[in-house]
PyMOL Python script that loads the backbone (N, CA, C, O; Angstrom):
from pymol import cmd

cmd.read_pdbstr("""\
ATOM      1  N   MET A   1     -25.431  34.256 -28.395  1.00  0.00           N
ATOM      2  CA  MET A   1     -24.091  34.486 -28.911  1.00  0.00           C
ATOM      3  C   MET A   1     -23.032  33.912 -27.974  1.00  0.00           C
ATOM      4  O   MET A   1     -22.014  33.403 -28.444  1.00  0.00           O
ATOM      5  N   ASP A   2     -23.247  33.982 -26.670  1.00  0.00           N
ATOM      6  CA  ASP A   2     -22.290  33.429 -25.730  1.00  0.00           C
ATOM      7  C   ASP A   2     -22.148  31.921 -25.890  1.00  0.00           C
ATOM      8  O   ASP A   2     -21.058  31.379 -25.704  1.00  0.00           O
ATOM      9  N   ASP A   3     -23.240  31.237 -26.235  1.00  0.00           N
ATOM     10  CA  ASP A   3     -23.182  29.793 -26.450  1.00  0.00           C
ATOM     11  C   ASP A   3     -22.288  29.452 -27.633  1.00  0.00           C
ATOM     12  O   ASP A   3     -21.558  28.462 -27.595  1.00  0.00           O
ATOM     13  N   ASN A   4     -22.341  30.262 -28.682  1.00  0.00           N
ATOM     14  CA  ASN A   4     -21.495  30.026 -29.853  1.00  0.00           C
ATOM     15  C   ASN A   4     -20.013  30.179 -29.507  1.00  0.00           C
ATOM     16  O   ASN A   4     -19.180  29.407 -29.984  1.00  0.00           O
ATOM     17  N   ILE A   5     -19.685  31.167 -28.685  1.00  0.00           N
ATOM     18  CA  ILE A   5     -18.302  31.388 -28.285  1.00  0.00           C
ATOM     19  C   ILE A   5     -17.805  30.218 -27.449  1.00  0.00           C
ATOM     20  O   ILE A   5     -16.679  29.759 -27.640  1.00  0.00           O
ATOM     21  N   GLN A   6     -18.632  29.726 -26.522  1.00  0.00           N
ATOM     22  CA  GLN A   6     -18.241  28.591 -25.695  1.00  0.00           C
ATOM     23  C   GLN A   6     -18.060  27.342 -26.541  1.00  0.00           C
ATOM     24  O   GLN A   6     -17.133  26.567 -26.303  1.00  0.00           O
ATOM     25  N   ASP A   7     -18.932  27.129 -27.531  1.00  0.00           N
ATOM     26  CA  ASP A   7     -18.792  25.983 -28.422  1.00  0.00           C
ATOM     27  C   ASP A   7     -17.490  26.049 -29.203  1.00  0.00           C
ATOM     28  O   ASP A   7     -16.823  25.031 -29.385  1.00  0.00           O
ATOM     29  N   GLU A   8     -17.121  27.250 -29.670  1.00  0.00           N
ATOM     30  CA  GLU A   8     -15.883  27.424 -30.418  1.00  0.00           C
ATOM     31  C   GLU A   8     -14.676  27.138 -29.541  1.00  0.00           C
ATOM     32  O   GLU A   8     -13.713  26.521 -29.996  1.00  0.00           O
ATOM     33  N   ILE A   9     -14.716  27.577 -28.291  1.00  0.00           N
ATOM     34  CA  ILE A   9     -13.610  27.335 -27.368  1.00  0.00           C
ATOM     35  C   ILE A   9     -13.476  25.846 -27.106  1.00  0.00           C
ATOM     36  O   ILE A   9     -12.361  25.324 -27.094  1.00  0.00           O
ATOM     37  N   GLN A  10     -14.589  25.150 -26.894  1.00  0.00           N
ATOM     38  CA  GLN A  10     -14.549  23.724 -26.636  1.00  0.00           C
ATOM     39  C   GLN A  10     -14.037  22.967 -27.857  1.00  0.00           C
ATOM     40  O   GLN A  10     -13.301  21.990 -27.712  1.00  0.00           O
ATOM     41  N   GLU A  11     -14.415  23.403 -29.054  1.00  0.00           N
ATOM     42  CA  GLU A  11     -13.939  22.735 -30.269  1.00  0.00           C
ATOM     43  C   GLU A  11     -12.430  22.877 -30.411  1.00  0.00           C
ATOM     44  O   GLU A  11     -11.762  21.934 -30.835  1.00  0.00           O
ATOM     45  N   LYS A  12     -11.886  24.027 -30.067  1.00  0.00           N
ATOM     46  CA  LYS A  12     -10.456  24.263 -30.189  1.00  0.00           C
ATOM     47  C   LYS A  12      -9.664  23.425 -29.195  1.00  0.00           C
ATOM     48  O   LYS A  12      -8.518  23.075 -29.475  1.00  0.00           O
ATOM     49  N   THR A  13     -10.239  23.092 -28.045  1.00  0.00           N
ATOM     50  CA  THR A  13      -9.512  22.372 -27.019  1.00  0.00           C
ATOM     51  C   THR A  13      -9.769  20.878 -27.034  1.00  0.00           C
ATOM     52  O   THR A  13      -9.370  20.185 -26.098  1.00  0.00           O
ATOM     53  N   GLN A  14     -10.423  20.355 -28.067  1.00  0.00           N
ATOM     54  CA  GLN A  14     -10.658  18.916 -28.162  1.00  0.00           C
ATOM     55  C   GLN A  14      -9.382  18.230 -28.640  1.00  0.00           C
ATOM     56  O   GLN A  14      -8.740  18.667 -29.595  1.00  0.00           O
ATOM     57  N   TYR A  15      -9.034  17.152 -27.957  1.00  0.00           N
ATOM     58  CA  TYR A  15      -7.835  16.392 -28.292  1.00  0.00           C
ATOM     59  C   TYR A  15      -8.239  14.989 -28.720  1.00  0.00           C
ATOM     60  O   TYR A  15      -9.253  14.462 -28.263  1.00  0.00           O
ATOM     61  N   ASP A  16      -7.452  14.391 -29.591  1.00  0.00           N
ATOM     62  CA  ASP A  16      -7.664  13.012 -30.003  1.00  0.00           C
ATOM     63  C   ASP A  16      -7.172  12.114 -28.871  1.00  0.00           C
ATOM     64  O   ASP A  16      -5.968  12.036 -28.622  1.00  0.00           O
ATOM     65  N   LEU A  17      -8.086  11.440 -28.188  1.00  0.00           N
ATOM     66  CA  LEU A  17      -7.737  10.655 -27.013  1.00  0.00           C
ATOM     67  C   LEU A  17      -7.093   9.320 -27.361  1.00  0.00           C
ATOM     68  O   LEU A  17      -6.602   8.628 -26.469  1.00  0.00           O
ATOM     69  N   ASP A  18      -7.083   8.936 -28.653  1.00  0.00           N
ATOM     70  CA  ASP A  18      -6.413   7.712 -29.076  1.00  0.00           C
ATOM     71  C   ASP A  18      -4.923   7.947 -29.320  1.00  0.00           C
ATOM     72  O   ASP A  18      -4.150   6.992 -29.398  1.00  0.00           O
ATOM     73  N   LYS A  19      -4.522   9.195 -29.440  1.00  0.00           N
ATOM     74  CA  LYS A  19      -3.139   9.547 -29.738  1.00  0.00           C
ATOM     75  C   LYS A  19      -2.351   9.746 -28.439  1.00  0.00           C
ATOM     76  O   LYS A  19      -2.904  10.207 -27.441  1.00  0.00           O
ATOM     77  N   VAL A  20      -1.069   9.400 -28.453  1.00  0.00           N
ATOM     78  CA  VAL A  20      -0.177   9.670 -27.327  1.00  0.00           C
ATOM     79  C   VAL A  20       0.608  10.928 -27.667  1.00  0.00           C
ATOM     80  O   VAL A  20       1.388  10.940 -28.619  1.00  0.00           O
ATOM     81  N   TYR A  21       0.404  11.981 -26.892  1.00  0.00           N
ATOM     82  CA  TYR A  21       1.069  13.260 -27.137  1.00  0.00           C
ATOM     83  C   TYR A  21       2.420  13.289 -26.442  1.00  0.00           C
ATOM     84  O   TYR A  21       2.604  12.660 -25.400  1.00  0.00           O
ATOM     85  N   ASP A  22       3.355  14.013 -27.014  1.00  0.00           N
ATOM     86  CA  ASP A  22       4.673  14.195 -26.423  1.00  0.00           C
ATOM     87  C   ASP A  22       4.643  15.465 -25.573  1.00  0.00           C
ATOM     88  O   ASP A  22       4.173  16.509 -26.025  1.00  0.00           O
ATOM     89  N   TYR A  23       5.139  15.372 -24.357  1.00  0.00           N
ATOM     90  CA  TYR A  23       5.103  16.497 -23.427  1.00  0.00           C
ATOM     91  C   TYR A  23       5.877  17.702 -23.967  1.00  0.00           C
ATOM     92  O   TYR A  23       5.508  18.845 -23.697  1.00  0.00           O
ATOM     93  N   LYS A  24       6.941  17.456 -24.722  1.00  0.00           N
ATOM     94  CA  LYS A  24       7.725  18.558 -25.290  1.00  0.00           C
ATOM     95  C   LYS A  24       6.898  19.364 -26.283  1.00  0.00           C
ATOM     96  O   LYS A  24       7.020  20.588 -26.350  1.00  0.00           O
ATOM     97  N   ASP A  25       6.056  18.678 -27.056  1.00  0.00           N
ATOM     98  CA  ASP A  25       5.233  19.346 -28.063  1.00  0.00           C
ATOM     99  C   ASP A  25       3.977  19.966 -27.455  1.00  0.00           C
ATOM    100  O   ASP A  25       3.489  20.985 -27.943  1.00  0.00           O
ATOM    101  N   LEU A  26       3.451  19.353 -26.385  1.00  0.00           N
ATOM    102  CA  LEU A  26       2.208  19.804 -25.777  1.00  0.00           C
ATOM    103  C   LEU A  26       2.337  19.796 -24.251  1.00  0.00           C
ATOM    104  O   LEU A  26       1.813  18.898 -23.591  1.00  0.00           O
ATOM    105  N   PRO A  27       3.038  20.799 -23.683  1.00  0.00           N
ATOM    106  CA  PRO A  27       3.173  20.832 -22.221  1.00  0.00           C
ATOM    107  C   PRO A  27       1.829  21.137 -21.555  1.00  0.00           C
ATOM    108  O   PRO A  27       0.891  21.593 -22.209  1.00  0.00           O
ATOM    109  N   ASP A  28       1.749  20.877 -20.246  1.00  0.00           N
ATOM    110  CA  ASP A  28       0.520  21.141 -19.496  1.00  0.00           C
ATOM    111  C   ASP A  28       0.216  22.634 -19.488  1.00  0.00           C
ATOM    112  O   ASP A  28       1.112  23.456 -19.298  1.00  0.00           O
ATOM    113  N   LYS A  29      -1.056  22.981 -19.696  1.00  0.00           N
ATOM    114  CA  LYS A  29      -1.482  24.379 -19.569  1.00  0.00           C
ATOM    115  C   LYS A  29      -1.346  24.807 -18.115  1.00  0.00           C
ATOM    116  O   LYS A  29      -0.821  25.880 -17.816  1.00  0.00           O
ATOM    117  N   ILE A  30      -1.827  23.953 -17.216  1.00  0.00           N
ATOM    118  CA  ILE A  30      -1.687  24.144 -15.771  1.00  0.00           C
ATOM    119  C   ILE A  30      -0.894  22.955 -15.269  1.00  0.00           C
ATOM    120  O   ILE A  30      -1.306  21.812 -15.471  1.00  0.00           O
ATOM    121  N   SER A  31       0.228  23.193 -14.624  1.00  0.00           N
ATOM    122  CA  SER A  31       1.125  22.128 -14.219  1.00  0.00           C
ATOM    123  C   SER A  31       0.413  21.057 -13.391  1.00  0.00           C
ATOM    124  O   SER A  31      -0.256  21.358 -12.403  1.00  0.00           O
ATOM    125  N   GLY A  32       0.572  19.807 -13.814  1.00  0.00           N
ATOM    126  CA  GLY A  32      -0.003  18.689 -13.086  1.00  0.00           C
ATOM    127  C   GLY A  32      -1.470  18.438 -13.354  1.00  0.00           C
ATOM    128  O   GLY A  32      -2.094  17.642 -12.653  1.00  0.00           O
ATOM    129  N   ARG A  33      -2.039  19.100 -14.357  1.00  0.00           N
ATOM    130  CA  ARG A  33      -3.453  18.928 -14.691  1.00  0.00           C
ATOM    131  C   ARG A  33      -3.588  18.544 -16.163  1.00  0.00           C
ATOM    132  O   ARG A  33      -2.769  18.921 -17.001  1.00  0.00           O
ATOM    133  N   CYS A  34      -4.633  17.791 -16.450  1.00  0.00           N
ATOM    134  CA  CYS A  34      -4.915  17.366 -17.818  1.00  0.00           C
ATOM    135  C   CYS A  34      -5.339  18.571 -18.671  1.00  0.00           C
ATOM    136  O   CYS A  34      -6.142  19.396 -18.234  1.00  0.00           O
ATOM    137  N   ASN A  35      -4.795  18.662 -19.879  1.00  0.00           N
ATOM    138  CA  ASN A  35      -5.178  19.753 -20.786  1.00  0.00           C
ATOM    139  C   ASN A  35      -6.619  19.624 -21.250  1.00  0.00           C
ATOM    140  O   ASN A  35      -7.273  20.632 -21.518  1.00  0.00           O
ATOM    141  N   ASN A  36      -7.121  18.404 -21.349  1.00  0.00           N
ATOM    142  CA  ASN A  36      -8.444  18.166 -21.894  1.00  0.00           C
ATOM    143  C   ASN A  36      -9.552  18.438 -20.879  1.00  0.00           C
ATOM    144  O   ASN A  36     -10.522  19.128 -21.194  1.00  0.00           O
ATOM    145  N   CYS A  37      -9.415  17.898 -19.652  1.00  0.00           N
ATOM    146  CA  CYS A  37     -10.521  17.990 -18.685  1.00  0.00           C
ATOM    147  C   CYS A  37     -10.131  18.656 -17.374  1.00  0.00           C
ATOM    148  O   CYS A  37     -10.980  18.804 -16.494  1.00  0.00           O
ATOM    149  N   ASN A  38      -8.878  19.062 -17.214  1.00  0.00           N
ATOM    150  CA  ASN A  38      -8.390  19.760 -16.028  1.00  0.00           C
ATOM    151  C   ASN A  38      -8.398  18.871 -14.786  1.00  0.00           C
ATOM    152  O   ASN A  38      -8.411  19.379 -13.665  1.00  0.00           O
ATOM    153  N   HIS A  39      -8.391  17.559 -14.971  1.00  0.00           N
ATOM    154  CA  HIS A  39      -8.379  16.598 -13.860  1.00  0.00           C
ATOM    155  C   HIS A  39      -6.935  16.412 -13.397  1.00  0.00           C
ATOM    156  O   HIS A  39      -6.009  16.565 -14.194  1.00  0.00           O
ATOM    157  N   ALA A  40      -6.730  16.082 -12.109  1.00  0.00           N
ATOM    158  CA  ALA A  40      -5.374  16.005 -11.576  1.00  0.00           C
ATOM    159  C   ALA A  40      -4.909  14.589 -11.246  1.00  0.00           C
ATOM    160  O   ALA A  40      -3.794  14.421 -10.754  1.00  0.00           O
ATOM    161  N   LEU A  41      -5.725  13.566 -11.500  1.00  0.00           N
ATOM    162  CA  LEU A  41      -5.314  12.197 -11.202  1.00  0.00           C
ATOM    163  C   LEU A  41      -4.933  11.469 -12.490  1.00  0.00           C
ATOM    164  O   LEU A  41      -5.642  11.533 -13.494  1.00  0.00           O
ATOM    165  N   PHE A  42      -3.794  10.775 -12.435  1.00  0.00           N
ATOM    166  CA  PHE A  42      -3.268  10.102 -13.610  1.00  0.00           C
ATOM    167  C   PHE A  42      -2.863   8.675 -13.278  1.00  0.00           C
ATOM    168  O   PHE A  42      -2.511   8.371 -12.138  1.00  0.00           O
ATOM    169  N   LYS A  43      -2.916   7.798 -14.283  1.00  0.00           N
ATOM    170  CA  LYS A  43      -2.309   6.470 -14.220  1.00  0.00           C
ATOM    171  C   LYS A  43      -0.937   6.613 -14.859  1.00  0.00           C
ATOM    172  O   LYS A  43      -0.802   7.267 -15.894  1.00  0.00           O
ATOM    173  N   SER A  44       0.062   6.022 -14.267  1.00  0.00           N
ATOM    174  CA  SER A  44       1.416   6.145 -14.800  1.00  0.00           C
ATOM    175  C   SER A  44       1.992   4.774 -15.077  1.00  0.00           C
ATOM    176  O   SER A  44       1.734   3.816 -14.349  1.00  0.00           O
ATOM    177  N   SER A  45       2.781   4.691 -16.146  1.00  0.00           N
ATOM    178  CA  SER A  45       3.485   3.451 -16.459  1.00  0.00           C
ATOM    179  C   SER A  45       4.807   3.789 -17.135  1.00  0.00           C
ATOM    180  O   SER A  45       4.968   4.855 -17.729  1.00  0.00           O
ATOM    181  N   VAL A  46       5.748   2.853 -17.028  1.00  0.00           N
ATOM    182  CA  VAL A  46       7.057   3.019 -17.656  1.00  0.00           C
ATOM    183  C   VAL A  46       7.334   1.778 -18.478  1.00  0.00           C
ATOM    184  O   VAL A  46       7.216   0.659 -17.978  1.00  0.00           O
ATOM    185  N   LYS A  47       7.703   1.967 -19.740  1.00  0.00           N
ATOM    186  CA  LYS A  47       8.055   0.854 -20.605  1.00  0.00           C
ATOM    187  C   LYS A  47       9.148   1.325 -21.556  1.00  0.00           C
ATOM    188  O   LYS A  47       9.008   2.361 -22.205  1.00  0.00           O
ATOM    189  N   ASN A  48      10.220   0.574 -21.636  1.00  0.00           N
ATOM    190  CA  ASN A  48      11.362   0.925 -22.496  1.00  0.00           C
ATOM    191  C   ASN A  48      11.869   2.337 -22.206  1.00  0.00           C
ATOM    192  O   ASN A  48      12.174   3.095 -23.127  1.00  0.00           O
ATOM    193  N   PHE A  49      11.955   2.679 -20.938  1.00  0.00           N
ATOM    194  CA  PHE A  49      12.457   3.975 -20.477  1.00  0.00           C
ATOM    195  C   PHE A  49      11.585   5.155 -20.908  1.00  0.00           C
ATOM    196  O   PHE A  49      12.056   6.292 -20.940  1.00  0.00           O
ATOM    197  N   VAL A  50      10.324   4.897 -21.236  1.00  0.00           N
ATOM    198  CA  VAL A  50       9.381   5.951 -21.599  1.00  0.00           C
ATOM    199  C   VAL A  50       8.301   6.010 -20.527  1.00  0.00           C
ATOM    200  O   VAL A  50       7.623   5.016 -20.265  1.00  0.00           O
ATOM    201  N   PHE A  51       8.145   7.168 -19.912  1.00  0.00           N
ATOM    202  CA  PHE A  51       7.137   7.380 -18.881  1.00  0.00           C
ATOM    203  C   PHE A  51       5.854   7.825 -19.562  1.00  0.00           C
ATOM    204  O   PHE A  51       5.841   8.837 -20.262  1.00  0.00           O
ATOM    205  N   LEU A  52       4.776   7.079 -19.364  1.00  0.00           N
ATOM    206  CA  LEU A  52       3.490   7.382 -19.977  1.00  0.00           C
ATOM    207  C   LEU A  52       2.499   7.773 -18.892  1.00  0.00           C
ATOM    208  O   LEU A  52       2.333   7.053 -17.907  1.00  0.00           O
ATOM    209  N   ARG A  53       1.848   8.903 -19.071  1.00  0.00           N
ATOM    210  CA  ARG A  53       0.868   9.411 -18.109  1.00  0.00           C
ATOM    211  C   ARG A  53      -0.492   9.459 -18.784  1.00  0.00           C
ATOM    212  O   ARG A  53      -0.646  10.053 -19.851  1.00  0.00           O
ATOM    213  N   GLU A  54      -1.493   8.820 -18.144  1.00  0.00           N
ATOM    214  CA  GLU A  54      -2.846   8.774 -18.691  1.00  0.00           C
ATOM    215  C   GLU A  54      -3.825   9.351 -17.677  1.00  0.00           C
ATOM    216  O   GLU A  54      -3.822   8.961 -16.509  1.00  0.00           O
ATOM    217  N   CYS A  55      -4.657  10.276 -18.126  1.00  0.00           N
ATOM    218  CA  CYS A  55      -5.662  10.889 -17.262  1.00  0.00           C
ATOM    219  C   CYS A  55      -6.700   9.835 -16.868  1.00  0.00           C
ATOM    220  O   CYS A  55      -7.189   9.096 -17.722  1.00  0.00           O
ATOM    221  N   ARG A  56      -7.031   9.766 -15.595  1.00  0.00           N
ATOM    222  CA  ARG A  56      -8.022   8.796 -15.129  1.00  0.00           C
ATOM    223  C   ARG A  56      -9.439   9.204 -15.478  1.00  0.00           C
ATOM    224  O   ARG A  56     -10.346   8.373 -15.439  1.00  0.00           O
ATOM    225  N   ASN A  57      -9.644  10.451 -15.814  1.00  0.00           N
ATOM    226  CA  ASN A  57     -10.988  10.935 -16.123  1.00  0.00           C
ATOM    227  C   ASN A  57     -11.316  10.776 -17.614  1.00  0.00           C
ATOM    228  O   ASN A  57     -12.327  10.167 -17.963  1.00  0.00           O
ATOM    229  N   CYS A  58     -10.479  11.313 -18.478  1.00  0.00           N
ATOM    230  CA  CYS A  58     -10.799  11.311 -19.913  1.00  0.00           C
ATOM    231  C   CYS A  58      -9.934  10.370 -20.740  1.00  0.00           C
ATOM    232  O   CYS A  58     -10.303  10.030 -21.864  1.00  0.00           O
ATOM    233  N   GLY A  59      -8.784   9.938 -20.206  1.00  0.00           N
ATOM    234  CA  GLY A  59      -7.931   9.006 -20.928  1.00  0.00           C
ATOM    235  C   GLY A  59      -6.880   9.642 -21.819  1.00  0.00           C
ATOM    236  O   GLY A  59      -6.225   8.933 -22.583  1.00  0.00           O
ATOM    237  N   MET A  60      -6.694  10.950 -21.750  1.00  0.00           N
ATOM    238  CA  MET A  60      -5.661  11.601 -22.555  1.00  0.00           C
ATOM    239  C   MET A  60      -4.275  11.122 -22.092  1.00  0.00           C
ATOM    240  O   MET A  60      -4.002  11.063 -20.893  1.00  0.00           O
ATOM    241  N   LYS A  61      -3.398  10.779 -23.061  1.00  0.00           N
ATOM    242  CA  LYS A  61      -2.093  10.216 -22.754  1.00  0.00           C
ATOM    243  C   LYS A  61      -0.977  11.148 -23.202  1.00  0.00           C
ATOM    244  O   LYS A  61      -1.042  11.770 -24.262  1.00  0.00           O
ATOM    245  N   LYS A  62       0.054  11.224 -22.356  1.00  0.00           N
ATOM    246  CA  LYS A  62       1.244  11.979 -22.705  1.00  0.00           C
ATOM    247  C   LYS A  62       2.471  11.158 -22.338  1.00  0.00           C
ATOM    248  O   LYS A  62       2.521  10.531 -21.280  1.00  0.00           O
ATOM    249  N   SER A  63       3.450  11.171 -23.220  1.00  0.00           N
ATOM    250  CA  SER A  63       4.736  10.571 -22.910  1.00  0.00           C
ATOM    251  C   SER A  63       5.635  11.690 -22.426  1.00  0.00           C
ATOM    252  O   SER A  63       5.785  12.730 -23.066  1.00  0.00           O
ATOM    253  N   ILE A  64       6.228  11.434 -21.265  1.00  0.00           N
ATOM    254  CA  ILE A  64       7.026  12.476 -20.620  1.00  0.00           C
ATOM    255  C   ILE A  64       8.490  12.077 -20.642  1.00  0.00           C
ATOM    256  O   ILE A  64       9.340  12.817 -20.147  1.00  0.00           O
TER     257      ILE A  64
END
""", "prot")
cmd.dss("prot")
cmd.show_as("cartoon", "prot")
cmd.util.cbc("prot")
cmd.orient("prot")
């Protein structure tokens, strides 16, 4: 039964890694950490005054 609960939790926290999320709509659960994998290292870029942060571990992207 515990395995089923863990599977349900993991299913709820799966994010579409091809999508760029807006920080206003989806803020960090833990400040400075990826919501998907809890990793703390990011690649950052700025284009057209938009700051884009991409997790180096899983590739989840957020525009800040």
